[in-house]
N, C-alpha and C positions, 0 to 999 in steps of 0.2 A: 558840784559836778565832779567830785573826786572818785576815781575808780582805781583799784589795784588788781593787777592781773598776774597770777603766779605761774611758774613753770619750773621744770627741772626734777620733779619727783619721779620715782620709779623703784625698781627692784634692784638691790645690790647685796652682795655677799658680805658677811661680817669681815671687818678689817678694811673694807673698801671706802671710797669717797664719793660724794655727790655734791653738786652745787645748785642751790635753789635761787631763782630770780623772781623779782616782784617789780613790775613796771607800774609806775604811778602816773596817772593822767593829770593830777593836780600839781601845784607848785611844790618842789622839793627844796627850794631855796628859802621859802618862808620858814621861820623858826619852827621846829617840830621835833617830835620823838618818833622814831620808827622802830619796829621790832618784829621778831619772829616768835610765834607761839606754836605749841603742838598739843594734840589730844591723842594719847595712846588709846588703844581699844579698852573700853570699860573704865577709863579714868577721866578726870576732869581736865580741862584745858590748862596748860601750864606755860609759864614764861620760859623761853629759850635764851633770847638775847635782845638787847635794845641798843640803839645808837642815837645820839642827840646831834643837833645841828653843829655844835662845837666839836664833834668827833668823839665825845666820851662814850664808851661802851660799857655794857654790863652783861654778865653771863650767869646762867644757872650753874650751880656747882657741878651738876651732872655732865655738862658739856664743856666746861672750862678747860682750855688746853687742846681741845679737839675741834671745836667749831669757831668760825670767825665771821662776824657780821661786818658788812661794809656797804658803802654807797658809791654810785657813780652819778654825780650831779648832772653832768652833761647828757647822760642817757636816762635820767629820771628813774633810776633803777636801784633797788635794794637787793643785796645778795646775802646768802648764807652758805659759806663753804663748810662742809661737814666731812671730817676725816676720822679714820679709825672707827667706823660705824659698828654698832653692836645691835643685836635683836631688840634691846631695850629702847633703841632710838626709833623703832617702828611707830608711826603715828601719822595723823593728818597734820601737816604744817601749814599755818596761816600767817600772812604778813599783815601788819597793822601800822596805821599812821594816825597820829594825833597832833594837831597844831597847838603850839604853846599858847596858853591863855584860853583854851577851849576845853569842853568836856565831851566832845563828839569823837568817837573812834571810827575809823574807816578800816574795813577788813577785806582781804582778798577771799577768793572762793575756796581756797585750801587745795593742797596738793599732797597726794599719798606718797609716803616714803616707807618702803618695806625692806627690812634687813633680814636676810636669811642666815641661819647658823651653819 
């Protein structure tokens, strides 16, 4: 009964910032890995960032230094702070949750981020 609901996407000019949110209906305390993925137009889905229960984060080289992934356990929410956005960041962004020891991925519906030049 795990569900992920995303919000925060929209249109922003190059150089601007945007913050994505993903509210999780399931347990965020149970050991897990959460992440953000994106699919630009005409391209395959790619990893943006992940965060583990212990707090360890991982970022794609293309967003390192500009994006920050974080969690609010009390609010059962995953965040992605995106700064210095470029048109190349334009994509549908999806949040993901996988509990450790399992092979099942839970996905949000996706939210559109469009960066104008």
